[in-house]
N, C-alpha and C positions, 0 to 999 in steps of 0.2 A: 420616138427614141432619137436623141441627137447623134450626129455623126461621131462626136468625141466619145459618147457613152458606147456606141458600137465598137469603136476602135479599142477602147479599154476592155470590153467584153471579149472581144476576138483575141487580144493579147493574153487575157487570163486563161482562155480556152487553149490557146497555143502552148502556154507554159504548163498547164495540167496535162496536155497530151504528151508533150516532150518528157515531162517528169515520169508519167506512167510508162511510156516507151522505154526510158532509161531504166526504170525499175525492172521491167520485163527483160530487158537485154542483160542487166546485171545478174538476175537470177538464172538466166540462160547460160551465161558465161561461168557462173559458179557451179552449175550442174554439168555442162558439157565441155568446159575448158576452152571454148572457141571465143577469142576476143574480138574477132574481125567485125561482127555486126555492131558491137559497141564502138569499136574504132570508126566505123563508118558514120555513126550517128555524131561522134565527136568531131569528125572531119568536117561534116556538114555545118555543124555549129560554128567551128572555127572559120570556115569559109564565109559564113554569114557575117563575120567581123564582130566589132565590139557590141553590137546590138544583142548578142547572145550571152553576154556576161552574166546576166541574171539567171539564165537557164543553166549555165555551167555551175553557178553557185548552187542552184537547186539540185543538180546532179551530184555535187559534192556532199550536200546534205543527205541525199539518198544513200550514197556510199557509206557515209559515216553512221547513219541510222542502221544500216545492214550490219556493219562491223560491231556496233554496240549490241545488237540483237544476238549476233553470234557469240560475243564475249559473255553475255548473260547466259546463253545456252551452255557454255563451257563451265561457267561457275555453278550453274545448276547441276551439271554432270558431276562435278567434283563434290557437291554437297550430297548428292545421291549416293556416291561411292562411299563417302565418309560415314553416312548414316547406316548403309548396308553393312559396312565393316564394324560399326559399333554394335549392330544387332547380332553380329557373330562374336562379339567381345574381343575385336582386334583393334589395336591402336594404329591408325594409318601412318605410313611413312611421312617424313617431313615434307617431301616435295608435294604430296597430295594435300597435306594439311594447310599449305599456304594458300591464300585467297587470290593471289594475283594470277590472272590467266596465263601470262608468260610462263609461270611455273608448271602450268598444266599442259599446255600445247606440247612441249617435248615429251610428254609421257606416251610411251608406245607399249604395246602389249607385252613385250619381253621385259621391259622395265618394271611394269607393275608385277608381272609373274615372278621376276627374279627377287624383287624387294619383299615379296610375300612368301617366298618359297619356304623359309624357315617357319613361318607362322602356319602354313597349311599342314605341316606335319603334325601339329598339335590338334588340328581339327579333325572331326569325323570325316570320313571319305566323301560323304554326300555334301557336307558343307564345304569341304576343300574344293570339290568340283565346281560347286556353285560360285564360290569366290573366284576361281580361275576363269570361269566363263564370264562372269561379271567384269573382271578386270580386262579380259580380252575384248569384250564389247565396248567398254568405256574407252579402252585405248584406241580402237578403231574410230569411234565417234569423235574422240578428241583430235585425232590425226586428221580426220575430215574437216573439222572446224579449223584446225590450224592451216590446212591447205587452202580453204576458203579465205581465210584472213590474209594469207600472203597474196592470193589473187586480187583481193580487194585493195591491198596496199599498192599493187602494181598500177591498177586503173585509177586509183586516187592520186597517185603521184603524176600520172599522165594528165588527168583533168586539171590538176593544180598547175602543172607547167604551162598548159595552154591558157588557163585562167590568168596567170601572171603575164604571159605574152600579151594577151588581149588588154589587160589592164594597163600595161606599158604603152601599147599602141593608143588606147583611149586617152591616156595622160599626155602622150606627145601630140595627139591631134588637138586636144584642148589648149595645150601650150602654143601650138601653131596658130590656132584661132585667136587666142588672146593677144599674141604678138602682132598679128595681122590687123586686128581691130585697133590696137594702140597705134600703129603706124598710120592708119587711115585718119585717126584723130589729129595726129600731128601735122599732117599735110593738108 
């Protein structure tokens, strides 16, 4: 195996390791709310300089994939709630019927229960309790998704800020090298 092939292999392994570590730290941050381990990883990448731009891009992709997954989970929750309400013969309130996740995230337990209060009076006691429990559970799950999306937005912005800084540094460094090379040719 040539030295170049070995270097390429090591670079791929390093990228995979950093991406897996970032994935783990993102999950830990979403569960525990402690951003410091992720910030430490980010700090180390920034200190490594422009050579870590591709790793920062990988981390951004990981954050965005996690956000997408959570958004789909929210849409699935909305669909489950709509189907359960349809099974009970209930037309869902407009906020629940909309497909955009941003309309779902603000749904809280009391909002669901308040908007369905009039409907539950027309249901059998057992169905009304089932609907209230379902709305309460859905409200909690949606609030958790919303919390996680906000946390992801925070770290996404942080990674993007550093990515832009390092991109600027790389451009300035290249500009300096081009200028220096041009001056050497003139003399």
